[in-house]
C-alpha positions, 0 to 999 in steps of 0.5 A: 528550498530545504533539502533532506537526507533520505535513507531507503531501507529495503531498497532492493525489494519491489517496493524499495525500487519503486520508492527510488523511482517515485522520489526521483520522478516527483523531484523530492528535495533530496540532499543525500540519498542512501539505499540500504539492504542486507549485507548480501546486497552490499555494493549492488548498484540499483538503477532508477529514474531515467539514468540514475543509479545508487550503490546499496549499503549494508543496513547493519553497518549504517549510521543514521546520524545525518538522516532526516527521513527513513523510508522503510519497506524491509519487513516487520522484524527489520523495522522493529530492530532498526527503527529504534536505532534510527530514531535514537540517532535523530531520524523520522521513520515512515514505515511500510510494514505492519509492525507499527500500524496499530500502535497508539500514537503512531499515525496511520496515514493515507494523505488524501484521506486523513492528513490531519492525523500526521500532526501526532508523528512527533510523539514517536517519530514514526509514521505508518503506511497502511496495508496496500489493500486497505489504502485503495479501499479507504480511498474509495470509501472516504468521500462516501463515508463523509456524506453517508457514514459507512457502517458495514463493509463486505470486501473480497480482495483479488491481490497480485503476487507482487504483494508478496514479493519477488519470490512470489512473482517468480513462482507465478512466472515459472509455474505458468511456463511449466503448465505450457511445458506440461511439467509438474507444478511445484508450490514452494512459496505459496500453499497451493499452485498459483498459476491459473488458480486462486488462493483464499489465504494471505498471511497466517491464520488467526484463532477466529478463522480470519487471516492476518491480512483480513484482520489488517483491513478491518483494524486499519480501516477503522483506525484511518476512518476513526469509526467502528465500522463492521467489516467482513474481509476475504483476501485472495491471492490471484495469478496477476503480477501487479495490481490489486482488485477489490469487490466492495459492498457497503451499507450506510447510515444515511440514504445514498444519493447516486449523483452525490456519490459520483460527484464526490468521488470525481472531486476526490484527489487520487480517484479516477471513476471509470463507470460505464455499463458497457463492454470494457467500461471498467478498469482491471488490475492490469490497466492499473499497473504503473498508474498513481490513481485508484480506479473505481468502476461497477458502482451500483446502488442496491437500495437506499443504504446499500451500494457496491463497487469495484476498486483497483490500484497498483499495489506497488505504487499507491498501495505502498511506494507512492503513499510512502513518498506522499507522506514524506511530502506532507511531512516536510510541507507541514511540519519540517519545512524551515 
């Protein structure tokens, strides 16, 4: 089996560390692996897998000449700067930031949903990983869309603090402690307190009143499913460390058959259906943490062409790191294997 030289950019972050663990767990065929981050982290040792570690190198000084695949998750500005360098030196980029997602000729991939789109990767040697909230929603939508053609989506997300990074998680942790210590709460990272609260605001506001996060869900879903679906999205940050939840209500062009929906979802790779109308007959974000699958619960048909569901997933795994590694696996299986 051919082995590859891999560079993980943003290796010290939440997603970067998860990528290292998943590469090891899934036994990705690695010849050499490099963990890259800013100069502040140079020389830092990262533990991953059961008993492995890797020393962080400075991204600014790194030479990509011998790298086959770069798994990048270090922010849009960093991707903008270093992706060009890495591509020029012969690497293929799988990027987990928003920078390349809507670019023409850059495939935006969820391997279970649109693997055929990966064939265009060679045009720019970049593959984009979708937003975490988009990934779990299109995973649930794809089997329904194939059968009944989704035409409208109303989605409200309940997104954990890990989606905003370690600083955001730390703020939730310290604010929660301060509540019990009867100390005043300081909101430094978030616009308002996050402990015991909900914040209907993720990323910057746009002129139309949507936030960038809400707009990502709209544009990315349309690109992945290749359909001009009418989408209304409201993205909310919640006091949870890991795991995103989504309430998704859809309208379809064709009449929905409940038995066919359930059957198609159960057969769809990467989906788990836990849909019982009893106490606890559903999956919560906490229960999704550490799991690879996307979980669908509370499936309800409201009339012939309308249905709702509750969708949860670990945003650091399927919402980011796992999907990135799965793209790399698909890439070497279909296009790079010699």
